[in-house]
C-alpha positions in Angstrom: -12.5 29.8 17.0 -12.4 26.3 17.6 -13.9 26.2 20.7 -16.3 28.4 20.0 -18.4 26.5 17.6 -18.1 23.2 18.4 -18.6 20.7 20.9 -17.5 17.7 22.5 -18.9 15.0 23.8 -16.8 12.1 25.7 -18.3 8.7 25.1 -17.7 5.8 26.8 -14.8 3.1 24.2 -16.9 1.3 21.1 -15.3 -1.1 19.1 -12.8 2.0 18.2 -11.8 2.0 21.3 -13.5 5.9 21.5 -12.1 6.9 18.2 -12.5 10.7 17.9 -14.4 12.1 14.6 -14.7 15.7 14.1 -17.9 16.4 11.9 -18.2 19.4 10.0 -21.8 20.1 9.2 -25.3 21.8 9.1 -26.7 21.5 12.8 -29.2 19.5 11.9 -27.4 17.1 10.1 -24.7 17.4 12.8 -26.9 16.9 15.5 -27.9 13.6 13.6 -24.5 12.3 13.0 -23.4 13.3 16.9 -26.2 10.6 18.4 -25.2 8.1 15.9 -21.5 8.4 16.4 -21.8 8.8 20.2 -23.7 5.4 19.9 -21.2 3.9 18.1 -18.8 4.3 21.3 -16.8 7.0 19.3 -16.2 10.7 20.8 -17.6 13.2 18.4 -16.7 17.0 17.7 -19.5 18.9 16.1 -17.6 22.1 13.7 -21.1 24.1 12.7 -19.1 27.2 11.4 -16.9 25.5 8.1 -14.2 28.0 9.0 -13.6 26.4 12.0 -13.1 23.2 10.6 -8.8 23.3 10.1 -8.5 25.0 13.1 -10.6 21.9 14.6 -8.5 19.4 13.1 -5.3 20.8 13.8 -6.2 21.4 17.5 -8.1 18.0 18.1 -6.0 15.6 15.9 -8.7 13.2 15.0 -9.1 10.0 14.0 -11.5 10.7 11.3 -13.7 13.5 9.7 -16.8 13.8 8.3 -17.9 16.9 6.3 -20.3 17.7 4.2 -20.8 18.8 0.6 -20.9 23.1 1.0 -18.1 22.9 3.3 -15.9 20.8 1.5 -16.4 22.8 -1.5 -16.1 25.8 0.5 -12.3 24.3 1.1 -11.2 22.7 -1.9 -9.5 25.4 -3.8 -7.1 25.4 -0.3 -6.5 21.8 -0.2 -3.3 21.8 -2.0 -1.6 24.4 0.5 -3.6 23.3 3.7 -1.4 19.3 2.9 1.6 21.4 2.0 1.9 23.0 5.4 0.3 20.0 7.8 1.6 16.7 5.3 0.0 15.0 8.4 -3.5 15.4 7.5 -3.2 13.6 3.8 -3.2 10.5 6.2 -6.3 11.2 7.8 -9.3 9.6 6.6 -12.2 11.8 5.3 -15.8 11.0 4.5 -17.7 13.3 2.8 -21.4 13.7 3.3 -23.4 14.0 0.1 -27.3 15.2 -0.5 -29.1 11.5 -1.2 -30.4 13.0 -4.7 -26.4 14.4 -5.5 -26.0 13.7 -9.1 -22.8 16.3 -10.0 -18.7 15.5 -10.1 -16.5 16.7 -7.0 -13.4 18.5 -8.1 -10.7 16.1 -8.5 -8.6 17.8 -6.1 -11.2 17.0 -3.4 -11.9 13.5 -4.8 -7.8 12.8 -3.6 -8.3 13.7 -0.4 -11.5 11.7 0.2 -11.5 8.5 1.8 -15.7 6.8 1.5 -18.9 8.7 0.7 -21.9 8.5 2.4 -25.3 9.4 1.7 -27.2 11.9 3.7 -30.0 11.2 5.8 -27.3 8.8 7.1 -28.0 4.9 8.0 -26.6 4.2 11.4 -24.7 1.1 10.6 -23.4 2.0 7.0 -21.8 4.8 8.9 -20.3 3.2 11.6 -19.2 0.4 9.4 -17.8 2.8 6.8 -15.9 5.0 9.3 -15.1 2.1 11.3 -13.1 0.6 7.7 -11.5 3.6 6.7 -9.9 3.7 10.6 -9.0 0.9 10.3 -7.0 1.4 7.0 -5.1 4.2 8.4 -3.9 2.5 11.2 -2.5 -0.4 9.1 -1.2 2.5 6.6 0.7 4.1 9.6 1.7 0.5 11.1 3.1 -0.1 8.0 4.9 3.4 7.4 6.9 2.8 11.1 7.3 -1.5 10.3 9.0 0.2 6.8 11.2 2.6 8.6 12.3 0.9 11.0 12.9 -1.9 8.1 15.1 0.9 6.5 17.4 1.3 9.6 17.9 -2.1 10.1 18.9 -2.8 6.6 20.7 0.6 6.3 22.9 -1.0 9.3 23.5 -3.9 8.0 24.8 -2.2 4.5 27.2 0.2 6.5 28.6 -3.3 8.4 28.8 -4.7 4.5 30.9 -1.7 3.7 32.8 -1.3 6.9 35.1 -4.5 5.8 37.3 -6.3 3.2 37.0 -9.7 4.8 34.3 -11.8 3.6 33.5 -13.8 6.3 32.7 -10.3 8.5 30.2 -9.4 5.8 28.6 -12.6 6.0 28.3 -12.7 9.6 26.9 -8.8 9.5 24.2 -10.0 6.5 22.7 -13.2 7.6 21.9 -12.6 11.5 21.1 -9.0 10.7 18.2 -9.8 7.8 17.0 -12.4 9.7 16.0 -10.7 12.7 15.1 -7.4 10.8 12.4 -9.6 8.4 11.3 -11.9 11.8 12.7 -14.9 10.4 13.7 -18.2 11.7 16.4 -19.4 9.2 18.9 -17.4 6.9 20.9 -19.4 4.2 23.6 -18.0 1.4 24.6 -19.3 -1.4 27.2 -18.2 -3.5 28.3 -20.2 -6.9 32.0 -21.0 -8.2 32.1 -17.8 -10.3 35.2 -16.2 -11.7 34.3 -12.5 -9.6 33.6 -14.1 -6.0 34.8 -17.4 -4.1 31.6 -20.4 -3.2 30.6 -20.5 -0.7 27.7 -21.5 1.6 26.7 -20.1 5.2 23.5 -20.5 7.1 22.3 -18.6 10.2 19.4 -20.1 12.9 17.4 -18.0 15.5 18.0 -20.2 18.2 17.1 -17.6 20.6 12.9 -17.9 19.7 13.2 -21.5 20.6 14.4 -24.7 20.3 15.3 -24.9 16.4 17.8 -26.9 14.9 20.2 -25.4 12.7 20.2 -25.4 9.0 22.7 -27.2 7.1 24.6 -24.5 4.8 24.2 -24.9 1.0 27.3 -26.7 -0.7 29.4 -26.6 -3.9 27.8 -30.2 -4.7 24.1 -27.9 -5.2 25.2 -25.0 -7.7 24.0 -26.8 -10.5 20.5 -26.9 -9.0 20.2 -23.3 -7.7 21.3 -21.7 -11.2 18.4 -21.7 -13.3 16.5 -20.2 -10.6 19.5 -17.4 -9.7 18.9 -16.8 -13.3 15.7 -16.1 -13.7 15.4 -14.3 -10.5 18.1 -12.1 -11.7 16.6 -11.7 -15.2 12.9 -10.7 -13.8 14.5 -8.7 -10.6 12.3 -10.6 -8.9 11.8 -13.0 -5.7 10.3 -16.3 -5.4 8.1 -17.8 -2.5 9.0 -21.3 -1.5 8.1 -23.8 0.6 8.9 -27.7 2.1 5.2 -28.3 2.9 2.6 -30.9 1.4 1.2 -28.3 -1.0 4.1 -28.2 -2.5 4.4 -30.6 -6.0 6.7 -32.9 -6.3 9.7 -31.0 -6.7 8.8 -28.5 -4.1 7.7 -25.7 -6.6 4.1 -25.1 -8.6 4.1 -27.6 -10.9 1.1 -29.5 -11.9 0.8 -31.1 -8.5 1.2 -27.8 -7.1 -1.0 -26.4 -4.3 -2.3 -23.0 -2.8 0.9 -23.0 -0.6 2.9 -24.6 -3.0 5.0 -21.2 -3.2 6.4 -20.5 -7.3 10.0 -21.8 -6.6 10.8 -25.3 -5.7 12.0 -26.1 -1.8 16.4 -26.9 -2.1 16.8 -30.3 -1.5 20.0 -29.2 0.8 17.4 -28.0 2.5 14.9 -31.1 2.4 17.7 -32.9 3.9 18.5 -31.3 6.7 15.2 -30.2 8.2 14.3 -34.5 7.0 10.6 -33.5 7.5 10.5 -32.5 11.1 8.7 -29.4 10.5 7.6 -27.2 7.6 9.6 -24.5 5.8 8.8 -21.6 3.7 10.4 -19.2 2.4 11.6 -15.9 0.0 14.3 -16.4 -2.4 16.3 -13.6 -3.9 19.5 -13.9 -6.0 22.8 -11.7 -5.5 25.1 -10.7 -8.7 26.6 -7.7 -10.5 25.9 -6.8 -13.9 24.5 -9.1 -16.2 25.0 -12.2 -14.4 23.9 -13.5 -10.9 26.4 -15.4 -8.7 24.6 -16.5 -5.6 21.1 -16.8 -3.6 19.9 -15.2 -0.2 17.3 -18.2 1.7 15.2 -16.4 3.8 12.6 -18.8 5.7 10.1 -19.2 8.4 8.9 -22.8 10.3 5.1 -23.5 10.4 4.2 -19.7 8.8 4.7 -18.3 5.7 7.5 -16.0 5.6 6.2 -12.5 5.5 7.6 -10.3 3.0 6.6 -6.7 1.4 7.6 -4.9 -1.6 9.6 -2.5 0.7 11.1 -5.6 2.2 12.1 -7.1 -1.0 13.7 -3.8 -2.2 15.3 -3.4 0.7 16.9 -7.1 0.7 17.6 -6.2 -3.2 20.0 -3.4 -1.9 22.0 -5.3 1.1 22.2 -7.9 -1.6 23.9 -5.3 -3.8 25.8 -4.1 -1.3 27.5 -7.5 -0.3 28.0 -8.7 -4.2 30.0 -5.5 -4.1 32.0 -6.1 -1.6 32.3 -9.5 -1.8 34.1 -8.8 -5.4 36.2 -5.9 -4.1 37.3 -8.6 -1.6 38.0 -10.8 -4.0 40.2 -8.3 -5.7 42.1 -7.5 -2.7 43.1 -11.0 -2.5 44.0 -11.6 -5.5 46.1 -8.3 -5.5 47.7 -9.4 -1.9 48.0 -13.1 -3.1 50.0 -10.8 -6.6 52.0 -8.7 -4.0 52.9 -11.9 -2.5 54.0 -14.0 -5.0 56.4 -10.5 -6.2 57.9 -10.5 -2.5 58.6 -14.2 -2.8 60.2 -13.8 -6.4 62.1 -10.3 -5.3 63.6 -12.5 -1.8 64.5 -15.5 -4.3 66.3 -12.8 -6.4 68.2 -11.2 -3.4 68.9 -14.8 -2.3 70.5 -15.5 -5.9 72.2 -12.6 -6.0 73.7 -12.8 -2.7 74.5 -16.7 -3.7 76.0 -15.5 -7.0 78.0 -13.1 -5.3 79.5 -15.1 -3.0 80.5 -18.0 -5.0 82.0 -15.7 -7.8 83.9 -13.6 -5.8 86.4 -16.1 -4.1 87.5 -18.0 -7.3 87.6 -14.2 -9.1 90.0 -13.4 -6.2 92.5 -16.5 -6.9 92.6 -16.0 -11.0 93.3 -12.3 -9.9 96.0 -12.8 -7.6 97.5 -15.9 -9.5 97.3 -14.1 -13.5 99.4 -11.3 -11.5 102.4 -13.7 -10.0 102.2 -15.0 -13.5 102.2 -12.2 -15.4 105.5 -10.7 -12.8 107.4 -13.8 -13.6 107.0 -16.0 -10.3 107.0 -19.2 -12.5 109.2 -18.0 -15.1 109.6 -16.2 -18.0 106.7 -16.3 -20.5 106.7 -16.3 -24.3 105.7 -13.2 -25.5 102.3 -14.4 -27.1 101.5 -16.0 -23.9 102.2 -12.9 -22.1 99.9 -11.2 -24.5 96.8 -13.7 -24.2 97.4 -13.9 -20.1 97.0 -10.3 -20.2 94.0 -10.1 -22.4 92.2 -12.5 -19.2 93.1 -10.3 -16.8 92.0 -7.3 -18.4 88.4 -9.5 -18.6 88.8 -11.0 -15.2 89.0 -7.2 -13.6 86.0 -6.0 -15.8 84.1 -9.7 -14.5 85.3 -9.0 -11.1 83.9 -5.4 -11.3 80.5 -6.6 -12.9 80.0 -8.5 -9.5 81.0 -5.9 -7.0 78.4 -3.9 -8.5 76.0 -6.4 -8.2 76.6 -6.6 -4.9 76.6 -2.9 -4.7 73.2 -3.0 -5.7 71.8 -5.7 -3.8 73.1 -4.0 -0.8 71.2 -0.7 -1.5 68.2 -2.9 -1.7 68.3 -4.6 1.2 69.4 -1.5 3.3 66.4 0.2 2.1 63.4 0.9 4.5 60.6 -1.0 3.7 57.3 0.9 2.6 54.4 0.9 4.1 51.3 3.0 5.5 52.9 6.3 6.8 51.3 8.7 9.3 50.8 11.5 6.8 50.1 14.2 9.7 53.3 13.5 11.4 55.4 13.8 8.6 53.8 17.1 7.2 54.0 18.3 10.9 58.1 18.7 10.2 57.6 20.5 7.2 58.2 23.9 7.9 55.8 26.3 6.9 56.6 29.6 4.9 55.7 32.6 6.3 53.3 35.0 4.0 
């Protein structure tokens, strides 16, 4: 087993802090490699029996594996299954030890698992350098994966907060500080253009916890015309751009003929330059926001003095959050318009009811008076009437009765609508609890 064929020696930590190396090689090569690694500050475990390599790696959890060609070839067919069962081994740096006269080709599956190659007999300085470089690459890779995982969780939380509300102000309040803290930025600004789908908006956030920083002014509606070409270009390419207010930038803050290495590839906006007034140098990344074929906003992510770190993962996650914000703002605008339309309809309905009430009141009294006097005249209170006049007054009486009936119908309908219960949210569970259940 692993313990029977392995020799472990703990040496004082060197430049790699006592990194553990497992060496699978012949006894002679293993002894030489042990001396080199120990001299470089590594803890070395030598596996003389190739069959014990996997057990030793799984038990020891080394920082690097050095394996000679015979041992590697003996395990190459098992490699896919091993990685499937133990995916963590896929990130383990593997240095393949080849004979100095080797001229053959290694199997493709083995080549994918190998990080580097060193020829035997080894040169100590080369082996230590390549081992340190491989371990450093792995540590950076693991750190980047961990950082990406944390960033993904932070961005997922921001998206959840945006989706949980229909209030644009709450969405923006979730986005700006959330993105700023997740990306370690000093300033974040949102610029929403005057678009038929959304309302124009400008806001900014500054991290004041990390030091005395001046709060940036938010971009205004007057800056839309200058920003729109940049938004269109970024949206078309599904890309982000960097910018800087530093002296390395060209006359317009971008990458014109006078742009230096720190000038970025987008112009620094005028509202930013006016806001900082030369007090500091601001570097940043800008991304477009929109939906469909056209954008309707920009997100500016900025840091003072040092360029804003922005990896491909950060870019993809930021674009995803902006997509959620764009959808939320559009939905909020639609809801606001619907609510406005409902309020207008309600106002019109109230005006109609008031009008009907006024008409009923203003018509009912004179109609009652007309009907009363007609009845008296037809009854001969004012004297006998000629037959022709009596016939005409009877027609007036009939039409007066029809008009009175119409007014009464309108009044009754208006009363029914006024007395009807208002429509609104209901408790469905409570309503269903009152429904009797039918026995099976």
